[in-house]
N, C-alpha and C positions, 0 to 999 in steps of 0.2 A: 765344195763349200765356198761361200761367198768370201772374196778377199778384197773387196773394194774398201779403200781407206775411208771413204765418205760414209759408207754403210756402217762399217765397224766403229768408226769414231762417233757417229750419231747415236748408235746404240749404247756405247759407253757413256756418252755425255748425258743422254736421257736417263740412264740407270743411275748414274752418279748423283745427278740433281735430285732425282726422286728419292733415293735412299737417304740422302742428307736431310731433305725435308721430313721424311718419314721418321728418321731418328730423333728429330727435335719436336715431334708432335707432343712429347712429354719429356720430363727431365731425364736426359740420357745417363746421368751419373748414378741413378738409382737402379738397384738390382731388378726391381719389378718392371722396369721399362726397357727390357730387351726387345729385339725385333719380334720375336714370337709372342711375347706377352702383350705388346702393343697390338699385335695382330688379333688377339682375342677380342680386344675392344674395338678394333677396326678391321674386320675380316676381309672386306673388299680391298682395302689398301695393302693388306698383307699378301693378298693374291697377286696384285699388280707388282709388289716387291719381288715375289717369287718368279713371275713371268719375265720381268725386265732383267733381273740379275741372272737368271738361268740362261736366257737368250744371249745376253751380252757376254757372259763368261764362255759359254760353249762355242759361239761363233768365233770369238777372238782367239780362244785356245786352239781350235781346229785350224784357224788361219795360220797361226804360228807354226803348227806342225807341218802344214803344206809349204809355207814359205821357206822353212829351213830343212825341209825334206827329212824330218825326224822319223826314223823307222820304229820307234818304241811303241808297240801296240798297247802295252799296259798303260802308257800315259794317256792315250786316247780313250782307253776304257775307263780310266779314272775320271776323266772329264764327263763321260756319259753317266758314270755312277753318281757323281756329284749332282747332276741334273735330276736323276731319279730320286735323290734324297729330298729335294725341295717339296714335291707333293706329299711325301711321307710326313715331313715336318708340318705341312699345312693341315693335313687330315688329323694327325695325332697332336692336338693342342688342347689347352684347357678350355673351360667354359666359365662364363660369368654367372656367379650365384650371389645374389644380393649385392652386386657391385664389386665382388671379389673374384679374382681368377682362381679357379680350383682345378687341380690336376689329379686324376686317379693315378695310383702308383704305376699301373701298366702303361698308360698314355705317356706319363712323364718319362718312363724308362725308354720307350720307343723313340720319343722325341729327342731325348739327349743322345741316344745312340746314333740316330740319323744326323743330328747336328755334328757329332764328332766325325762320323764317316764323311760328311760333306766337307768339313774343314780339311781333313787329311787327304781326301781325294783331289781337291783343288790344288793343295800344296804339292802333292805327288805329281800331278799332271804337269804343272808349270815347272817344278823342280827338275823333272826328267828332261823336259825340253831344253831348259837352260843348261843343264849338264851336258847335253849333246851339242848344243849350238855354240858352246864356249870355244870349240875348236875352229869355228868359222868367224866368230866375233868375240874377242877376249872379254868385252864388257859383260858378257853373260855370266862370267864367273862371279862377278859381284852380285848379280841378281840371284844366282843359285844359292850363294851364301846367305843372302838376305831372306829368301823364302824359307830356307831350312831353319835359320835361327828364329824367324818369326813363328813358324809353325810349332817348333819345339817349345818356345817361350809361351805362346798363347795356350797351347794344350796343357802345359804345366800349371799355368795360372788358373785355367778353367777348372782343372781337377782338384786344385788345392785351395784357392781363395774365392772361387765363385766367379760371377760375371756381372756385368752391367750393360746398359745400352751402348755406352761409349766403348766398352771393351769389345763388343761385337762389331761396332761400326768401323773402328780403326783398321783391322786387317781387311775388311771388305773395301774400304776406301783405297787401301794400298794396292789391292789386286786391280781395281779399276785403273789406277794411275800407271801401274807397271804395264798392263795390257795396252793402254793408250800409247805409252812411250815406245813400246816394241812395234806395234802394228801401224801407228799413225804418224810416227816421226822418223827421221833418218839416224837417230842415235844408235840404232842397232842394225843398220843396213850392212849387208854383206859387202866386203871390200871388192869382190869381183863376182861375176856370175860363175857359180860352181857347177861343175858337171857331177851328176850323180855317181859316176865311177870314182870321182876323187873323194867322195864322202863315205861311201858305204864300207870299204874294206876294213877299217878299224872300228866300225860301229857294231854294237851288239843289238840284234833285233830280239827284243824281249817279247815272248808270246804268252 
């Protein structure tokens, strides 16, 4: 997997700028202006949203797993699962009927399940990496707590109060920023070059 900071950073920057512009195509405070609902009215832009976000997150998460030699296979699998949910959300979306977005019950159910699986998979993939890497760089403890709290909070709000465009955008922005800080800055650099033998004895390899 590519670990070039220039490549990873450029991918993150392009994705961040694009999704920010995409989010504000319409009023992000309204429930009907979530990413997927905007995508019904702008399907090509929603496709670009999926491609850019999917690539940016997958490449950067995999780079973190390689950099910190994290053996958690389930974390890598979660990242790939998240990627697979993007085309599901793109295919199973509403249709415009007389200017109104209409979902069938089946399409809406599949879309919501895919969205929840996507959110949980990204959080699990990053959270497991941060949990493992905290022994190498203590600052990862803060990121682990942040990701866990955000995932639980967002999922709770999503299931109880509903959503809006801004509600969806905030955690996505947060993931972009965290990935950039970890992969493209020295804030989370390892204090020394660690030998694999120093890391693996107390690590659990989750299969």
